[in-house]
C-alpha positions in Angstrom: 0.4 4.4 12.7 -0.9 7.6 11.5 -0.7 6.3 8.1 -1.6 2.7 8.7 -3.9 3.6 10.5 -6.0 5.8 7.3 -4.9 2.5 5.0 -6.4 0.1 7.3 -9.4 -0.6 5.4 -8.1 -1.8 2.7 -5.2 -4.2 4.2 -5.5 -8.1 5.8 -3.6 -7.5 8.4 -4.6 -5.4 11.6 -2.0 -2.4 12.3 -1.4 -3.2 15.3 0.1 -6.7 13.8 2.2 -4.1 11.5 4.0 -1.3 14.1 4.8 -2.1 17.5 2.4 -0.6 19.7 5.6 0.9 22.5 7.5 2.3 19.9 5.5 3.0 16.4 8.5 0.5 14.9 7.0 -1.4 12.4 7.1 -5.2 13.4 9.4 -7.7 10.8 5.8 -8.1 9.3 5.3 -4.4 9.0 8.2 -3.9 7.1 7.9 -6.4 4.4 4.1 -5.1 4.5 5.3 -1.6 3.8 8.2 -3.1 1.3 5.8 -4.4 -1.0 3.4 -1.5 -0.6 6.3 1.2 -1.4 7.3 -1.0 -4.5 3.4 -1.1 -5.7 2.8 2.4 -4.5 5.9 3.6 -7.1 4.8 1.3 -10.1 1.4 2.9 -9.4 2.8 6.1 -10.1 4.7 5.8 -12.9 1.6 3.9 -15.2 -0.5 7.1 -13.7 2.4 9.3 -15.3 2.0 7.3 -18.6 -1.8 8.0 -18.5 -2.6 4.5 -17.0 -6.1 4.0 -16.1 -6.7 3.5 -11.8 -8.8 -0.2 -12.6 -6.1 -1.0 -14.7 -3.6 -0.3 -12.3 -4.9 -1.9 -9.5 -5.8 -5.3 -11.6 -2.5 -5.3 -12.3 -0.9 -4.7 -8.6 -2.9 -7.4 -8.0 -1.9 -10.2 -10.4 1.5 -8.9 -9.7 1.3 -9.7 -5.8 0.4 -12.8 -6.8 3.4 -13.0 -8.6 6.1 -11.2 -5.7 4.7 -12.7 -3.0 3.1 -9.9 -1.3 -0.7 -10.8 -2.0 -2.7 -11.4 1.4 -1.6 -7.9 2.0 -3.8 -4.9 0.4 -7.6 -5.1 -0.9 -7.6 -4.1 -4.3 -10.9 -4.4 -4.1 -11.0 -1.9 -1.0 -8.3 0.6 -2.8 -11.0 3.7 -4.1 -12.3 3.2 -0.9 -9.8 4.6 1.0 -9.3 7.5 -1.6 -8.0 8.2 -5.5 -4.5 6.6 -6.3 -2.6 10.3 -7.0 -3.7 11.2 -2.7 -2.9 7.2 -2.0 0.3 7.6 -3.6 1.4 11.1 -2.4 0.7 10.2 0.9 3.2 7.6 0.6 5.8 9.1 -1.0 6.0 11.0 2.1 6.1 8.6 4.3 8.8 7.4 1.9 11.2 10.8 2.4 10.0 10.7 6.8 
């Protein structure tokens, strides 16, 4: 829930919809959202490593979201309001490990 609350501004659905309040596990919609966000973060990290600009990365992820069924999860235009891509990717990487 803590990570969800950090990025809530950039999510279409509320954290209450994505995370079970009783035990902190992901709901089925939360699982779907997490999978899409995880895959997008991995792509973003790879692109950052290749020197691709954050603007191009966000635009590309927006296009891919529609093609992969991940649209309607992340408000791409709000990503810059929750931090830079490298710090956001680091937060998500830590979540993947823990």
